[in-house]
Phi, psi and omega in degrees: 000150179246138180264132181290129179291344183268309184252356177067016177269154182279142179228164179296151183297327184271007180273146176257341180232151179292133180284354182255310182252354177069010178276151182297141178280338174210176185294328183288334182297318182295334183277336185252354180296134184223138175211141170087152175282159177062012180252157177290151178275002179249147176288136181281144175284343175285127182283350175079192182294323184251125179282152176305138182095346179292135176263121183256134177057024178067014186222326188249125175264121182289131176258334179164162179277130177267326181176171181223137180210195183294339180261011177114204184251149179237129182240149168272136184210169176245127174282106185293334180287316183261347179068039179223157181284139178222171172245134179248124177254115178264127185270161182301150180296334182297338181297320184291344181267357181242096184300319182294315179294324180295320179296318179293324179297314179298320180295320180294317179293322179300320178289318181297331179296338182282346182278110177238105182208142181302337183258017178230132176294127183285141171258122186270306191204170175226141182208185182217137176209135180052038178078004180250138176266139181224162177234132173263133186226169174297136177268124182248124179262106181178203183236141179283155184298324179300314178297320180297316181293327178293329181280319189246356180089271177228159180284150171304151188304311182299316179292326179294318178296317179298316179297318180298317180298319181291321176298318179296320181296314179294318180295319179296319180298320179289317180298326179295336175268003180081018182258127176257154178268308177076349179213052181282123182200168183302324182293342180261011177245123181256141171245110185279183185298339179259009177084008179287142179261125184227128177272129184261159171057037178295128178081354184258328181300323181289342180295329178299322178295323178294321180291322184269353179069027183228117180293343183272007179297144182135205180254111186305324183296344182239026179258153175280161179303319182290330178288320176295325180284349179075024182270312182198160172227117182231182177299328179289338173292319175296326178296320178297313178298323176299318177299317177298319180295315181292325176304315181289325179296319184275336184247338186080005181232157175282149180294321180231130174246108184230151181274342182210167179295320180300313179297321178298316179298320179294320179294321180294324184278326191256335186222145174273152178295163179300143180301137182298322182292339177283340179264316180236108187289338186269011182277135176297134178304331179297326178295314181297317179298316182296316182290318182294330175291327176295332186264018175295137180294325179276119181304328182291341180269354178277163173303144185283345182205163176293330178295326177296322177295315180298320181293331181279345179282159177305135183090353178268190180251103182301325180294315177297325179296315180296319179294316181294330179279359180076017181266163172266110181296146179290158176303323178294323178295319177295318180295329181284344180281173177085184185285147178232348185271352180083178182275146171298145183305319181298319180293315181298318180296319180297317179294318180296317178299319178298320179297312184293320178293314180297325180298316179296320182292313184290328177293321177295319179294318180295321179296320181291329185264357184275141178296323183297333178284345181262358181248144178278076179279077186270344184249129178284164178303327179295319178294316180295328177295315178296321178296319180296319179295319178297321180297316180295322179295324179292338177272358177104003179264083188261350181296140180288125181285153176274339183207150180219159174204152180205169180185177177239144177203163178274158172275089184289337175300319181289325177300318178291323180296323181295335178297321183271349180228068188297322183292318178295318181294323181300322178288323181293322181293341177288332178227069188292343183273354187249136172093180180259147352276160172295131185287337173238131180236152174254134177242149182221139177227146172217157187212147177285355179218161181303141180258147175218142176292141184236353183273118176057229179256023180293140176239358183250126176290129180237182178297328183264340187232122007283156180298159181277076181236345183264141180299138177092353178290138180225137174214149179208162174236146174225166172276178182299345177265003178089011179278135186294136176241327184203143179216136175218133180226140176257111180293168177300142180291324177235125185213132179287147178298142180291153179295322178233144180301138180288148177288144177300143181285140180276107183298337180298334179295324177291319177298319180295317179296330180271354180074028181252150178267110183297339181290344181266006182238147178242142181296147178210177182284130178298145179232337181264118185269121177284156177287327184283158174290150179217156172239359174213138184214143182206163178209152181219154171233147181179198180226153177262129182304318180293315182294318184292331182258008178279138175307132182098348175239121180290146178305133180085011178299140193271141168242152175246135176241124180244141181209154176210153181221156178224115177052047172086004178235140179288135177241353180204134174205139179201134171267123186244132176236180179299341182274347187286133181247127177292110187291340180270007179231061181293148177288140180296133180264160178268089184290338182295333180291342181270351183298313178302321179296317179297319179297316181297314181298318180293321177296319178298315181295318179296317178297318179298322178297316180296315180293318180297318179296319178297314180296324180294314182290328180280355180075018182270344188280149177269086185292324180295313179295321178297317181296319182292315180295314181293327178294315179298312181295315182296311180294322178296314180295317180295317179298319180296317181293319181291331179290321183267354182295151177270107186266141178222156179272055180226177177294344178296340179296329176295323177295322177299316181294315181296316179297319180296313180294325179298311179295320181299312180290329176294311179296313180297321180293316178297317178295320178301314182296311182297320180296313180294331182282319189256330184302319178300326177295315179297318181295331180278319188256340186215051190292336184295339180283345183240018178299313181299317180294316180295326176295319177296317180294326184272319189243353178090193190271357183264010178281140181301323179292323176295317177299319177299316180292326175297315180294312179298318182297318178296320178296317180292323177297320178289333174291325180281335185303313177299327178292320178292323179295309180292325178297317179288329178295313180278347175286336179284199187232127173055047176075024179299129178295167177286138182255094179287160179295142183260342185301321179300340180287353181280348178148176186296320183295325176290325177296315180295321177299319178296323178293319178296318178296328177297319178293314182299310181292329176296319177295314178299318182297309180298317181292318180297314181294322178296313182294323178296315179296322180294316179299317178296321179294321179293326181282319187265348174074333184252129181295316182295323178290320177298321179296319179296314180295321178303310180298317181297318181296313183290325176294321178296323182286314189261348177288177182213119173282346181277353179294160179297322177237078188299321184287326173292321177300315180294323180296318180294317180293327177296316178296319179300310182293326178296319177295320181292320178293327174297319178299315180298315184286323185273317187248337176099184188296316184299315178293323179294317177298317180297319178297318179295320177297319178301313178301313183294323178298314182289338179266359187279348183210146177300137177268146177208145173254006177273099185284359173267352180292144183293340183255013183297325179297318178294321183290337181276344183299310181300311179296327177295320179295318177301315180296320180294321177297317179297318179295318178297314177300320176301313182296314183289324183294341179287343179055038177085000180288141175287149178295326177245112185288176180290331183285000000 
């Protein structure tokens, strides 16, 4: 400790002035004490208006004059009330004669008092004595930066970066309070005895301009072009001065050396200062870029804030810097942001364990709620195909077909019927395997020539496509046990008369094939007209014992059976119930109601094309990310279509390829346009949501952040899975079970196609939800408000008032969408896409816990893939860390 020679009190060893009486502890202190902007760094030999020892305003004892400038005199003093050293700035007498300037001065000081930051000199109070207005400020014991630079030239690089960061922090703190400096220069920056950087006279330098009525007041060498021109002074003017200041800190030279203000203005407008790297070779290029952006002649091209400058400096956050500067960060800059070290092993293990446990639970839940688990699906499609062929041969169709197709599907007529008859349907869902109609049907088609789909861009032969117009086409439906439900045959268009009349067909054979008792049916007038020609036609009404005694069906409930034959062979058979809808008699639709939607969609697409083209030409678009996303979607969609397509060794195969490529390029092109149109906006205003995706696009799937998002996404998808299961359960009618897709049960290629479609639809789902949330956020300005509207919109779209319990249905969907928006906001696009893919994978095939079922192997593929993705994400997210560390 050092004892003050004036008051005999002890002071810190590194102090130059007494903290109690503010008098110098030695002779050198008085010579180096500096306070305030625009003041000299040397103590004046002139004692000023107030002699040492004078008590001002009954509170401050003057210790000595520190300096005199355009804003008046500055004294070192002791605050007798608080017992601490302060600096008193006495303003010119002319101020008290200008009421308007005085009012603005008080307001400016009042605002400056709100700035509390370690790198900003505090303004304590304002007062008046003997007709003079004064300001009491923090007393800083140290050397001004201008004096320091004159002594040593330039600061060492590390110290310069540290100083720059502190200057930016102090300037940002003041700007956030609405306080401008207007005269930022080395002489107004203090370095105290402990190396702290303090900006002096915040908010006060500009007061001189107000008093003098000149916006250009200050130091011309450190003014922005607009300030020299006298047009305006804004926060960006301070940013320009900051750039000049930092230029001098890193190089030891001024950015512009001019003999006059006119010459300085010309240099600022016409030429950029010499590159920093040409003066100091050891400067980081990031420093030069940050400083040169501050020195842009156009204020709009400068960083928008001091925080943006700090973020652009080494050790800062480049992504935050670009955002703060109002720039669109490049995809590489976004990809470089975020975590790089991976997850701690304990965290990764916890997430993986949660995934595996949740997977087992949701698979058990899905199996219990699925319709397929409630039906005795004992026969595989191959067995049902052989049964269908045997059935046709028994009817006299013995010719070997040139082509065949088959599949499984639900009776959607009954699903729609159950909507209008909830009480009857509720009873049927309790025993879905009993009675008419079978809820799952098998269909089979054969043809004397190769078949090809002809409807739209379809490449898969279905029960309806191609239409039954060619001679020799045969199609039928059976229940899962192979019992006939429907039969249609197209006789030859030209046929020679038989040598002998054909025997009438025995209708009982059709009843036998359908598993119906003909004694329970009575003949009636036919009402269903077959497409094929016939020479015998009949119809019956009656009841099915199983159907009539099934809960929900009153005893004796009627079925209608329609049949027709041509020359001794059946060409038409159908079991008709109250639920059956004549497919060739669709109700006329109101197409005019779709016109506004079509107009809206076309306007959106046209607008997206224009925006995408603008972004493409301006170089703002992420072409690499667009290409990668479109490639994944395009190849996935094309692969899925080619796997399920009906292939033939004919020229029609070229049509399959052309249709597949057409749809692929259409889907890929639309995604490309939307991505190029909206992604730059997201990258500019909300880049943290696409860091994971940009990392995947730039570095591939082996990046730790991508692995983390894969692990998180799978966990979030499994969190959403119970909500989708219960949501779909309550979305149905009267306890209707969940109807999983049946196509994957047809074989491995259909299963793989379903998995590819799960990936494609997951990408679309994640991208669509992100863009919708972003647009709402851009419109509503508030993230929380956008999230609420987002949830409301999607619940309105996907909810159902037609459900048996609509409000419960809406509550579940609201929770589901809320969780998904949380995933987007917390983890970003990559995790959201992964969660959507997880959901789609688990929904791509019926789940079962019956390991004796013929399709159990197919049903296990999706959960196994989900588990493998989670394990892979777990492994990559560790970034090479051992599970058991060295410690």
